[in-house]
C-alpha positions in Angstrom: 201.3 139.8 61.4 198.3 140.5 59.2 195.3 137.8 58.2 194.1 137.6 55.0 190.1 139.0 54.8 187.5 137.5 52.7 187.9 139.7 50.5 191.2 138.8 49.8 190.5 135.1 49.7 187.9 136.1 47.2 190.4 137.9 45.1 192.9 134.7 45.0 190.3 132.7 43.9 189.3 134.6 41.4 193.1 135.2 40.1 192.8 131.3 40.2 190.3 131.0 38.2 191.2 133.4 35.9 194.3 131.2 35.4 192.5 128.2 34.8 190.2 130.0 32.3 193.0 130.8 30.3 194.3 127.8 30.5 190.9 126.2 29.1 190.4 129.0 26.3 194.0 128.2 24.7 193.1 124.6 24.6 189.5 124.7 23.6 190.6 127.6 20.4 193.7 125.1 19.7 191.2 122.0 19.0 189.8 124.2 16.4 193.2 124.6 14.7 193.5 120.8 14.5 190.0 120.4 12.3 190.2 119.7 8.4 191.1 122.4 6.3 187.7 122.9 4.8 186.3 123.6 8.1 188.9 125.1 10.0 189.0 128.7 9.0 185.0 129.0 9.8 185.3 126.4 13.4 188.3 128.5 14.2 186.5 132.1 13.6 183.6 130.9 15.6 185.6 129.5 18.5 187.5 132.8 18.8 184.1 134.5 19.0 182.8 132.5 21.4 185.4 133.2 23.8 185.5 137.5 23.2 181.7 137.3 23.7 181.7 135.4 26.8 184.6 137.5 27.9 182.8 140.3 26.8 179.8 139.6 28.8 181.5 138.8 31.7 183.5 142.6 31.3 180.3 144.2 30.7 178.9 142.7 34.2 181.6 144.0 36.6 180.3 147.0 35.6 177.6 146.7 37.7 176.3 146.8 41.3 177.4 143.8 42.9 173.6 142.6 43.3 173.0 142.7 39.4 176.3 140.8 39.2 175.2 138.0 40.7 172.0 138.2 38.7 173.9 137.9 35.6 176.3 135.3 36.6 173.4 133.2 37.8 171.9 133.7 34.6 174.5 133.0 33.0 175.7 129.8 34.7 171.9 128.4 33.9 172.3 129.6 30.3 175.9 127.7 30.1 174.5 124.5 32.3 172.0 123.9 29.4 174.6 124.6 26.5 176.2 121.5 28.4 173.6 119.3 28.1 173.2 120.0 24.5 176.8 119.2 23.9 176.7 116.3 26.2 173.6 115.0 24.4 175.0 115.5 20.7 178.4 114.2 21.5 176.1 110.8 23.3 175.0 110.9 19.7 178.0 111.0 17.8 179.4 108.2 19.8 176.5 105.9 19.4 176.8 106.4 15.7 180.7 106.1 15.4 182.0 104.6 18.6 185.5 105.0 17.1 185.0 108.7 17.9 184.8 108.6 21.4 187.4 109.8 23.7 190.0 107.5 25.7 188.5 107.8 29.1 184.8 107.2 27.2 186.1 104.0 26.0 187.8 102.6 29.5 183.8 102.9 31.1 
């Protein structure tokens, strides 16, 4: 009987994360397909560009040595966290201006 190594466990976690990423990408991109017609094409193109650029950066990073990959991933995580802060601030502002735009979960709170 063979026991999984730490590398096997990390690869399994990476595969699981990849599956979640694919599902979230699909959900993210489908959101822009339901926007008003005047903006739908442009928003859809921008959303696709965001996803493809992120994937390209991650693929490029995998070509570097592990130490460099760690630095790239840490920087990417920091950048994304700042972008999340911007998104949350803009969402809060939008909801404050027009409370009817809040998601169901936020209306309950």
